[in-house]
C-alpha positions as CSV (number, residue, x, y, z in Angstrom):
1,M,-24.0,-17.5,4.2
2,K,-23.2,-17.0,8.0
3,L,-20.3,-15.9,10.3
4,G,-17.6,-18.5,9.5
5,W,-13.9,-19.2,9.5
6,L,-11.6,-18.3,6.5
7,R,-10.0,-21.5,4.8
8,K,-6.9,-22.4,6.8
9,E,-3.5,-23.7,5.4
10,V,-4.0,-22.7,1.6
11,L,-1.1,-20.3,1.2
12,H,2.5,-21.3,1.0
13,I,5.5,-19.1,1.4
14,N,5.9,-19.2,-2.4
15,D,2.4,-17.6,-2.4
16,L,2.9,-15.1,0.3
17,I,6.1,-13.6,-1.4
18,P,4.6,-12.6,-4.7
19,L,1.7,-11.5,-2.9
20,S,3.7,-9.1,-0.8
21,T,5.7,-8.0,-3.6
22,S,2.7,-7.5,-6.0
23,S,0.8,-5.7,-3.3
24,V,3.5,-3.1,-3.1
25,A,3.0,-2.9,-7.0
26,P,6.4,-1.5,-8.2
27,T,5.5,-0.8,-11.7
28,F,2.1,0.9,-10.9
29,S,3.6,2.7,-7.9
30,I,6.4,4.3,-9.8
31,A,3.7,5.2,-12.6
32,A,1.2,6.8,-10.1
33,A,3.3,8.5,-7.3
34,Y,6.6,9.3,-9.0
35,G,5.2,12.2,-11.1
36,S,3.7,13.7,-7.8
37,M,7.1,13.2,-5.9
38,V,9.1,14.8,-8.7
39,S,6.7,17.7,-8.7
40,I,7.7,18.6,-5.1
41,M,11.3,17.6,-5.0
42,G,12.6,17.2,-8.4
43,P,15.1,14.6,-8.9
44,H,15.8,14.6,-5.4
45,A,12.4,12.7,-5.0
46,I,14.5,9.5,-4.8
47,M,16.0,10.7,-1.6
48,A,12.6,10.6,0.0
49,V,12.5,7.1,-0.8
50,V,16.0,6.1,0.5
51,L,15.2,8.1,3.8
52,S,11.8,6.5,4.3
53,F,13.1,2.9,3.5
54,P,14.9,2.0,6.7
55,F,11.9,2.7,8.8
56,F,9.6,0.7,6.6
57,L,12.2,-2.2,7.0
58,F,12.0,-1.7,10.7
59,A,8.1,-1.8,10.4
60,S,8.4,-5.0,8.4
61,I,10.6,-6.6,11.2
62,I,8.3,-5.4,13.9
63,F,5.3,-7.0,11.9
64,R,7.2,-10.1,11.6
65,Q,7.7,-10.5,15.4
66,L,4.1,-9.5,16.1
67,N,3.1,-12.2,13.7
68,R,4.9,-14.7,15.6
69,K,3.2,-13.8,18.8
70,A,-0.3,-13.4,17.4
71,P,-1.0,-14.2,13.8
72,H,-4.4,-13.0,12.9
73,A,-6.6,-11.7,9.9
74,G,-7.0,-8.5,11.8
75,A,-3.3,-8.0,12.0
76,S,-2.6,-4.6,13.3
77,Y,-5.7,-3.9,15.1
78,H,-5.8,-7.2,16.6
79,W,-2.2,-6.6,18.1
80,G,-3.5,-3.5,19.6
81,M,-6.5,-5.2,21.2
82,K,-4.5,-8.2,22.5
83,F,-1.7,-6.2,24.0
84,M,-2.9,-2.5,24.4
85,G,-6.5,-2.9,25.0
86,K,-9.9,-2.4,23.3
87,K,-10.0,1.4,22.9
88,Y,-6.6,1.5,21.5
89,A,-7.6,-1.4,19.2
90,A,-10.9,0.4,18.2
91,F,-9.2,3.4,17.2
92,Q,-6.6,1.7,15.1
93,F,-9.3,-0.4,13.5
94,W,-10.6,2.9,12.0
95,I,-7.0,4.0,11.1
96,V,-6.5,0.8,9.3
97,T,-9.8,1.3,7.4
98,L,-9.2,4.6,6.2
99,A,-5.5,3.9,5.4
100,Y,-6.6,1.0,2.8
101,F,-9.8,2.5,1.7
102,L,-8.2,5.8,0.8
103,S,-5.5,3.8,-1.0
104,L,-8.3,2.3,-3.4
105,P,-9.1,5.6,-5.2
106,P,-5.4,6.4,-6.1
107,I,-5.4,2.9,-7.8
108,I,-8.8,2.9,-9.5
109,I,-8.2,6.4,-11.0
110,P,-4.8,5.6,-12.6
111,A,-6.3,2.3,-13.8
112,G,-8.8,4.0,-16.0
113,E,-6.2,6.5,-17.2
114,Y,-3.6,3.7,-18.2
115,T,-6.4,1.7,-19.7
116,L,-7.5,4.4,-22.1
117,D,-3.9,5.5,-22.6
118,M,-3.1,2.1,-24.0
119,L,-6.3,1.8,-26.1
120,Y,-5.4,5.3,-27.6
121,R,-1.8,4.2,-28.5
122,L,-3.4,1.0,-30.1
123,G,-5.5,3.3,-32.3
124,L,-8.8,1.9,-30.6
125,I,-10.3,5.3,-29.2
126,T,-10.0,8.9,-30.1
127,R,-8.0,11.5,-28.2
128,S,-10.9,13.0,-26.9
129,T,-12.1,9.6,-25.2
130,E,-8.7,9.0,-23.8
131,L,-8.9,12.5,-22.0
132,S,-12.4,12.4,-20.8
133,V,-13.0,12.3,-17.1
134,F,-16.2,10.4,-17.7
135,W,-14.8,7.4,-19.4
136,D,-11.8,7.4,-16.8
137,S,-14.5,6.9,-14.2
138,I,-16.4,4.3,-16.2
139,V,-13.3,2.1,-16.9
140,G,-12.3,2.7,-13.3
141,I,-15.7,1.3,-12.1
142,L,-15.0,-1.7,-14.6
143,W,-11.7,-2.4,-12.8
144,A,-13.1,-2.3,-9.3
145,I,-15.9,-4.8,-10.4
146,V,-13.1,-7.2,-12.1
147,A,-11.0,-6.8,-9.1
148,A,-13.5,-8.2,-7.0
149,I,-13.7,-11.5,-8.8
150,P,-10.5,-13.2,-7.5
151,L,-11.5,-12.1,-3.9
152,I,-14.7,-13.8,-4.2
153,L,-13.1,-16.8,-5.6
154,G,-11.0,-17.2,-2.4
155,A,-7.3,-16.8,-1.1
156,K,-5.7,-19.5,-3.4
157,P,-7.1,-18.3,-6.6
158,T,-6.2,-14.6,-5.6
159,A,-2.6,-15.8,-5.3
160,R,-2.6,-17.6,-8.7
161,F,-3.9,-14.4,-10.4
162,T,-1.5,-12.4,-8.6
163,E,1.4,-14.7,-9.5
164,A,0.4,-14.4,-13.2
165,F,0.0,-10.8,-13.2
166,L,3.6,-10.3,-11.4
167,I,5.3,-12.3,-14.0
168,V,4.0,-10.1,-16.7
169,E,4.7,-6.9,-15.0
170,L,8.3,-7.7,-14.1
171,T,9.1,-9.3,-17.3
172,I,8.2,-6.1,-19.2
173,L,9.6,-3.7,-16.6
174,G,12.8,-5.7,-16.6
175,S,13.0,-5.3,-20.2
176,F,12.6,-1.7,-20.2
177,I,15.0,-1.4,-17.6
178,G,17.6,-3.3,-19.7
179,I,16.9,-1.1,-22.7
180,G,17.2,1.9,-20.3
181,L,20.6,0.8,-19.3
182,I,21.8,0.0,-22.8
183,S,20.4,3.6,-24.0
184,L,22.2,5.6,-21.2
185,N,24.8,7.2,-23.3
186,S,22.5,8.2,-26.3
187,H,19.5,9.3,-24.2
188,E,21.1,11.0,-21.3
189,V,18.9,14.0,-20.5
190,N,20.0,14.8,-17.0
191,N,23.5,14.2,-15.5
192,F,23.4,11.6,-12.8
193,S,24.2,12.8,-9.2
194,W,24.7,11.2,-6.0
195,D,22.9,14.0,-4.5
196,W,19.6,12.5,-5.7
197,F,20.0,10.0,-3.2
198,F,20.8,12.3,-0.3
199,D,21.1,16.0,-0.2
200,P,21.9,17.8,3.1
201,K,20.4,21.1,1.7
202,Y,16.8,19.6,2.5
203,F,17.8,19.8,6.4
204,S,19.1,23.6,5.8
205,S,15.7,25.4,5.6
206,P,12.1,24.9,6.7
207,N,10.6,25.0,3.3
208,S,13.1,22.5,1.9
209,F,12.3,20.0,5.0
210,L,8.6,20.4,4.7
211,A,8.9,19.4,0.8
212,L,10.9,16.4,2.1
213,A,8.3,15.3,4.6
214,A,5.3,16.0,2.2
215,T,7.2,13.7,-0.4
216,M,7.7,11.0,2.2
217,V,4.0,10.9,3.1
218,I,3.5,10.0,-0.8
219,V,6.5,7.6,-0.4
220,A,4.5,5.7,2.3
221,T,2.1,4.6,-0.3
222,I,4.7,3.1,-2.5
223,L,6.5,1.3,0.3
224,D,3.3,-0.2,1.8
225,G,1.4,-3.4,0.9
226,W,4.1,-6.0,1.7
227,E,2.0,-6.5,5.2
228,I,-0.6,-8.3,3.2
229,D,1.1,-11.7,4.3
230,S,0.0,-10.5,7.8
231,Y,-3.7,-10.2,7.0
232,A,-3.3,-13.6,5.2
233,S,-1.7,-15.3,8.3
234,E,-5.1,-17.3,9.1
235,E,-4.9,-18.6,5.7
236,S,-1.3,-19.4,5.7
237,K,0.0,-23.1,6.1
238,K,2.5,-21.8,8.8
239,P,0.9,-18.7,10.5
240,H,3.5,-18.4,13.2
241,K,6.5,-18.7,10.7
242,W,6.1,-17.4,7.3
243,P,3.7,-14.3,7.6
244,G,6.2,-11.3,8.2
245,L,9.1,-13.0,6.5
246,S,7.5,-13.0,3.3
247,G,6.8,-9.3,3.8
248,I,10.3,-8.5,4.5
249,V,11.4,-10.2,1.2
250,G,8.6,-8.4,-0.8
251,L,9.7,-5.1,0.6
252,L,13.5,-5.6,-0.1
253,S,12.7,-6.7,-3.7
254,V,10.6,-3.5,-4.4
255,F,13.1,-1.3,-3.0
256,L,15.7,-2.7,-5.1
257,I,13.5,-2.3,-8.2
258,Y,13.0,1.2,-7.2
259,M,16.8,2.1,-6.7
260,I,17.4,0.7,-10.3
261,T,14.4,2.2,-12.1
262,M,13.9,5.8,-10.7
263,P,17.4,7.0,-11.3
264,I,17.4,5.6,-15.0
265,M,13.9,7.4,-15.6
266,T,15.4,10.7,-14.2
267,I,18.6,10.4,-16.2
268,E,16.7,9.9,-19.5
269,T,13.6,11.9,-19.1
270,P,13.2,15.8,-18.6
271,I,12.1,16.7,-15.2
272,P,9.2,18.9,-16.4
273,A,7.9,15.7,-18.2
274,L,8.2,13.6,-15.3
275,S,6.5,15.8,-12.9
276,S,3.6,16.8,-15.2
277,S,2.8,13.3,-16.4
278,V,0.3,10.9,-14.8
279,D,2.3,8.1,-15.9
280,P,6.0,8.7,-15.7
281,L,7.0,5.2,-16.8
282,A,5.2,5.5,-20.3
283,R,6.7,9.2,-20.6
284,W,10.1,7.6,-20.0
285,A,9.6,4.7,-22.4
286,S,8.2,7.4,-25.0
287,Y,11.8,8.8,-25.0
288,V,13.8,5.6,-25.1
289,I,11.9,3.3,-27.1
290,P,8.5,5.3,-28.2
291,Q,7.3,2.6,-30.7
292,Y,6.8,0.2,-27.7
293,V,5.1,2.4,-25.0
294,W,1.9,0.3,-25.2
295,L,4.0,-2.7,-23.6
296,M,4.7,-0.4,-20.7
297,D,1.2,0.4,-20.5
298,I,0.2,-3.4,-20.2
299,A,3.1,-3.7,-17.2
300,V,1.5,-0.8,-15.5
301,I,-2.1,-2.1,-16.1
302,T,-1.2,-5.6,-14.8
303,S,0.6,-4.0,-11.7
304,T,-2.5,-1.9,-11.0
305,A,-4.9,-4.5,-11.3
306,S,-3.2,-6.8,-8.8
307,S,-2.7,-3.8,-6.4
308,L,-6.4,-3.0,-6.6
309,W,-7.4,-6.6,-5.5
310,L,-4.6,-6.9,-3.1
311,T,-5.5,-3.7,-1.3
312,A,-9.2,-4.6,-1.2
313,Y,-7.9,-8.0,0.2
314,I,-6.3,-6.6,3.0
315,L,-9.3,-4.4,3.9
316,S,-11.7,-7.2,3.3
317,R,-9.8,-9.4,6.1
318,A,-9.4,-6.6,8.4
319,W,-13.3,-6.0,8.0
320,Y,-13.7,-9.8,8.3
321,A,-12.0,-10.1,11.7
322,G,-13.6,-6.8,12.8
323,A,-17.0,-8.6,12.3
324,R,-15.8,-11.5,14.2
325,D,-14.9,-9.4,16.9
326,G,-17.9,-7.4,17.1
327,I,-16.4,-4.0,15.8
328,L,-18.6,-4.2,12.6
329,P,-22.0,-5.7,11.8
330,E,-21.9,-9.6,11.5
331,F,-22.6,-9.7,7.8
332,F,-19.2,-8.3,7.1
333,G,-17.9,-11.7,8.3
334,W,-20.3,-13.9,6.6
335,T,-18.2,-16.4,4.3
336,H,-19.2,-18.4,1.3
337,S,-19.8,-22.0,2.2
338,R,-17.5,-23.2,-0.8
339,T,-14.7,-20.5,-1.0
340,N,-14.5,-19.5,2.7
341,S,-14.2,-16.1,1.5
342,P,-16.1,-12.7,3.0
343,V,-18.1,-12.4,-0.1
344,L,-20.4,-10.0,1.3
345,N,-18.0,-7.5,2.6
346,V,-16.1,-7.7,-0.7
347,L,-19.4,-6.7,-2.5
348,V,-19.8,-3.9,0.1
349,L,-16.4,-2.5,-0.6
350,T,-16.6,-2.8,-4.3
351,A,-19.8,-0.7,-4.0
352,L,-18.0,1.9,-2.2
353,E,-15.3,2.0,-4.4
354,V,-17.8,2.6,-7.4
355,L,-19.4,5.3,-5.2
356,V,-16.1,7.1,-4.9
357,Q,-15.6,7.0,-8.6
358,V,-18.9,8.7,-9.3
359,L,-18.0,11.4,-6.8
360,E,-15.0,11.8,-8.6
361,L,-17.0,13.2,-11.5
362,A,-18.2,15.9,-9.3
363,F,-14.4,17.0,-8.5
364,P,-13.2,20.2,-10.3
365,S,-9.7,18.7,-10.7
366,V,-9.0,15.0,-11.0
367,S,-5.3,15.5,-10.4
368,S,-6.0,17.3,-7.2
369,F,-8.5,14.7,-6.1
370,F,-6.0,12.0,-6.8
371,G,-3.2,13.7,-5.0
372,I,-5.2,14.7,-1.8
373,V,-6.4,11.1,-1.5
374,L,-3.0,9.8,-2.1
375,T,-1.3,11.9,0.6
376,G,-4.2,11.1,2.9
377,A,-3.7,7.3,2.3
378,G,-0.2,7.8,3.0
379,A,-0.7,9.8,6.3
380,F,-3.0,7.0,7.6
381,L,-0.8,4.3,6.6
382,L,2.0,5.9,8.4
383,A,-0.3,6.2,11.4
384,E,-1.2,2.6,11.3
385,F,2.5,1.8,11.1
386,G,3.3,4.1,13.9
387,M,0.5,2.6,16.2
388,D,2.1,-0.9,15.6
389,A,5.3,0.4,16.5
390,I,4.0,1.6,19.7
391,T,2.4,-1.7,20.5
392,A,5.7,-3.3,19.8
393,T,7.5,-0.8,22.1
394,V,5.3,-1.7,25.1
395,V,5.0,-5.5,24.5
396,W,9.1,-5.7,24.2
397,W,9.9,-3.5,26.9
398,R,7.5,-5.1,29.3
399,S,8.7,-8.5,28.4
400,R,12.3,-10.0,29.2
401,A,14.5,-9.8,26.5
402,V,15.8,-13.3,25.7
403,K,17.3,-13.1,22.1
404,P,19.3,-10.5,20.2
405,V,16.0,-9.9,18.0
406,D,14.3,-9.0,21.3
407,W,16.8,-6.2,21.9
408,T,16.6,-5.2,18.3
409,V,12.9,-4.7,18.4
410,R,13.3,-2.8,21.6
411,I,15.4,-0.2,19.8
412,I,13.8,-0.1,16.5
413,S,10.2,0.2,17.7
414,P,10.3,3.3,19.6
415,L,12.4,5.0,16.9
416,T,10.0,3.9,14.1
417,A,7.0,5.1,16.0
418,I,8.5,8.5,16.6
419,V,9.4,8.8,13.0
420,M,6.2,7.4,11.4
421,V,4.2,9.9,13.5
422,G,6.6,12.6,12.9
423,I,6.3,12.6,9.3
424,V,2.6,12.6,9.4
425,I,2.5,15.7,11.6
426,V,5.2,17.6,9.6
427,G,4.3,16.4,6.1
428,V,0.6,17.1,6.4
429,I,1.6,20.8,6.8
430,N,3.0,20.9,3.2
431,A,1.1,17.9,1.5
432,G,-2.3,19.9,0.8
433,S,-0.5,23.1,-0.3
434,A,1.3,20.8,-2.9
435,F,-2.0,19.9,-4.5
436,Q,-3.6,23.5,-4.4
437,V,-5.1,22.9,-0.8
438,Q,-4.9,25.2,2.0
439,P,-2.8,23.4,4.6
440,S,-5.1,24.1,7.4
441,I,-8.3,22.8,5.4
442,Y,-6.3,19.8,4.5
443,A,-5.1,19.1,8.2
444,V,-8.6,19.7,9.5
445,T,-10.1,17.2,6.9
446,L,-7.7,14.5,7.9
447,G,-8.4,15.2,11.5
448,V,-12.1,15.0,11.0
449,L,-11.8,11.6,9.2
450,A,-9.7,10.3,12.0
451,S,-12.1,11.5,14.7
452,F,-14.8,9.1,13.6
453,G,-12.7,6.6,15.3
454,L,-13.9,7.9,18.5
455,L,-17.4,6.2,17.6
456,F,-15.6,2.9,17.7
457,V,-13.8,3.8,20.9
458,Y,-17.2,4.6,22.6
459,R,-18.6,1.1,21.7
460,S,-15.1,-0.7,22.6
461,E,-16.5,-2.5,25.8
462,K,-18.6,-4.6,23.7
463,Y,-16.0,-6.0,21.5
464,K,-14.5,-9.3,21.8
465,L,-11.3,-11.1,21.2
466,V,-11.7,-14.0,18.9
467,V,-8.9,-16.3,17.7
468,P,-9.2,-19.3,15.8
469,E,-8.3,-22.4,17.7
470,W,-5.7,-23.3,15.2
471,L,-4.0,-20.2,15.8
472,K,-3.6,-20.1,19.7
473,I,0.0,-20.7,20.5
474,D,1.2,-23.6,22.5
475,D,4.3,-25.5,22.5
476,K,3.0,-28.0,19.7
477,T,2.0,-25.0,17.5
478,I,5.6,-23.5,17.8
479,L,7.3,-26.8,17.1
480,K,5.0,-27.5,14.1
481,D,5.8,-24.0,12.6
482,E,9.6,-24.2,13.3
483,K,9.7,-27.5,11.0
């Protein structure tokens, strides 16, 4: 193997949309995060999603426009390098690494839990095995290894695996939504309230506002993933046209699923049951149609599996681009001669995932470990999108506004940057205490993690900006992509 190029022109828009939808992983996201959200805000957790969504939509529009200017496997950090400079890009590369690497444990841990839960419901294992942290870690490790297989096979096989899993996930979830709607009259536990979507009281006191901000940090982890098409741009058939557009479609699709599923769950399930459950979807199903909870487990597991390899896909492409630009050692950019996949960096990433699972065994509380890493991932994801918004602000205000979309980006970019960074600052204050960790210790921990980015900044003058020839913009390229 040697430093090579990714395989170009393999992903169609019909591949990118499922990738962007499945990477957000609606079923898994609800199962993994909604319980933590409800534990902080109760039924008003839905409000945190509603308030967060516009800014993620703005971020997706920003990604779309930045992709049209500079599609690249490095996406976020590449735009920082091209438009803001090497030092900015070096720090952003580390933020991207933290955002997606910290997103992996909150996927792997539930993958083990949900698999054991399904096996228990089918009578294949004992209750003690299902509740075992050891077996949870072992099964999670197995999932991490399995998730590496599509990535090693390449972008197109990854897309095919994803599409198959997404069909299973949405078919089962859609069936349960239909059953839930039919059962509303007979299974109503909590009276529906429009206040769940927006309640001014959360702006009336510091404690309420901090709870909202902390929940919005978690929401960042269930509204991200659509940006995978940006990191797949070098493998897209129309890199200047499709990446970004498919991300917007994926985000809108998942938000619609949330706005239907979350209220139904909240109506038909006791709030304490939701907030204390590691899988609120299964808990909801147990109240509505208990004999088929195992089917919901299958939906959650398929969603979890695809989310795992797609999150790893994003990070593997960022690391590949980083190796090509000299930010990481060259072997992170070695590609397989047949699949053109960055196999070695996928193997390194998988090994690190396994290591984190082993460390989980030493943590006194799995739920606290999960919550802390989940909110940490959310904080760095918000920071990533905030830095992208800053980049877009500089780019569009420096250039001449010609089209209405230019003025749109000029307006939404600074607004998105302020909100994203503001949520990180305010949310971190309360996110730690929500999981029994002192806010000061939690904030210092995140600060220390972020500070390692200064090592990349120190070496930034050695970095180079590498762009494949087929991605360099000229009149012919633009004309080809517009067709």
